[in-house]
VEXDREN-2710 file (C-alpha; in Angstrom, 1 decimal):
% VEXDREN-2710
k/r/px/py/pz
1/MET/24.3/22.7/-67.2
2/GLY/21.2/21.1/-65.7
3/TYR/23.0/19.0/-63.0
4/VAL/24.9/21.9/-61.5
5/PHE/23.1/23.8/-58.9
6/ARG/24.0/27.1/-57.2
7/MET/26.7/26.2/-54.7
8/ALA/28.9/28.2/-52.4
9/HIS/32.5/28.4/-53.0
10/LEU/35.7/28.9/-51.1
11/SER/38.9/30.6/-52.3
12/ILE/42.3/29.0/-51.9
13/ARG/42.9/31.5/-49.1
14/ASP/39.7/30.4/-47.3
15/LEU/40.7/26.8/-47.7
16/GLN/43.9/27.5/-45.8
17/LYS/42.0/28.8/-42.8
18/ILE/39.0/26.4/-42.6
19/SER/38.9/23.8/-39.8
20/GLY/37.9/20.2/-40.1
21/GLU/34.8/20.9/-38.1
22/ALA/33.8/23.7/-40.5
23/ILE/34.4/21.4/-43.5
24/SER/32.1/18.8/-41.9
25/ALA/29.4/21.4/-41.4
26/LEU/29.3/22.3/-45.1
27/PRO/26.0/21.5/-46.7
28/GLY/27.6/19.5/-49.4
29/MET/29.9/19.8/-52.4
30/THR/31.7/23.2/-52.4
31/ALA/33.8/24.6/-55.2
32/ILE/37.3/25.7/-54.5
33/LYS/38.2/28.7/-56.6
34/SER/41.5/30.5/-57.5
35/GLY/40.3/33.9/-58.8
36/GLN/37.4/33.1/-61.1
37/LYS/38.6/29.6/-62.0
38/THR/37.2/26.6/-60.2
39/VAL/40.2/24.4/-59.4
40/GLY/38.7/21.7/-57.2
41/LEU/35.8/20.5/-55.1
42/LEU/35.6/20.0/-51.4
43/ILE/33.2/17.2/-50.4
44/PRO/32.6/16.6/-46.7
45/ILE/32.7/12.9/-45.7
46/ARG/30.0/11.9/-43.4
47/ARG/29.5/8.6/-41.6
48/THR/26.5/6.6/-42.8
49/ASN/23.7/5.8/-40.4
50/PRO/23.4/2.0/-40.3
51/ASP/19.7/2.3/-39.7
52/ASP/19.3/4.3/-42.9
53/LEU/21.5/1.9/-44.8
54/ARG/19.6/-1.3/-43.7
55/PRO/16.5/-1.0/-46.0
56/ILE/18.8/-0.3/-48.9
57/LEU/20.9/-3.4/-48.3
58/GLU/17.7/-5.5/-47.8
59/ARG/16.3/-4.2/-51.1
60/ALA/19.6/-4.9/-52.9
61/GLU/19.8/-8.4/-51.5
62/ALA/16.1/-9.1/-52.6
63/LEU/16.9/-7.8/-56.1
64/ALA/20.0/-10.0/-56.2
65/LYS/18.2/-13.3/-55.4
66/GLY/18.2/-15.6/-58.4
67/ARG/20.5/-13.5/-60.5
68/ASP/23.1/-15.1/-62.6
69/VAL/26.3/-13.5/-61.3
70/LYS/28.5/-14.9/-64.1
71/ALA/26.1/-13.7/-66.8
72/ASP/26.0/-10.2/-65.2
73/ASP/29.8/-10.1/-64.9
74/GLU/30.2/-11.0/-68.6
75/ALA/27.6/-8.4/-69.7
76/LEU/29.4/-5.7/-67.6
77/ARG/32.9/-6.5/-68.9
78/GLN/32.1/-4.6/-72.1
79/PHE/32.3/-1.4/-69.9
80/GLY/35.7/-2.3/-68.3
81/GLU/36.9/-4.1/-65.2
82/VAL/34.2/-5.8/-63.0
83/ASP/34.2/-5.4/-59.2
84/PRO/34.5/-9.0/-58.0
85/VAL/33.0/-8.3/-54.5
86/ASP/29.6/-9.7/-53.7
87/TRP/28.3/-6.6/-51.8
88/ASN/26.1/-8.5/-49.3
89/GLU/25.4/-7.3/-45.8
90/GLU/28.4/-9.2/-44.4
91/ALA/30.8/-7.6/-46.9
92/VAL/29.5/-4.1/-46.2
93/ARG/29.9/-4.7/-42.4
94/ALA/33.5/-5.9/-42.9
95/VAL/34.3/-2.7/-44.8
96/GLN/32.7/-0.6/-42.1
97/GLU/34.7/-2.4/-39.4
98/GLY/37.9/-2.1/-41.3
99/ARG/38.3/-5.8/-42.0
100/ASP/39.3/-7.2/-45.4
END
């Protein structure tokens, strides 16, 4: 498959011995194998750098100006449930700070 790149793997036994610090140091997604069978994926969670996120949020807000939210929601409903959150900078900060 074209989207799968060579990646390291851990056995179930390795997984029992690895520390949180070691998991954080993994370069990315790592397969968990039981024998030759892949049974899961281990993905380290890293904190986002707010300075790296700012240009992305600014671009998203610029693209969102003037859009018809109701029309967008209706168009997206054909694919399933629509996320009702307006993901502006304030909403993202609230999530980062643990507020609802």
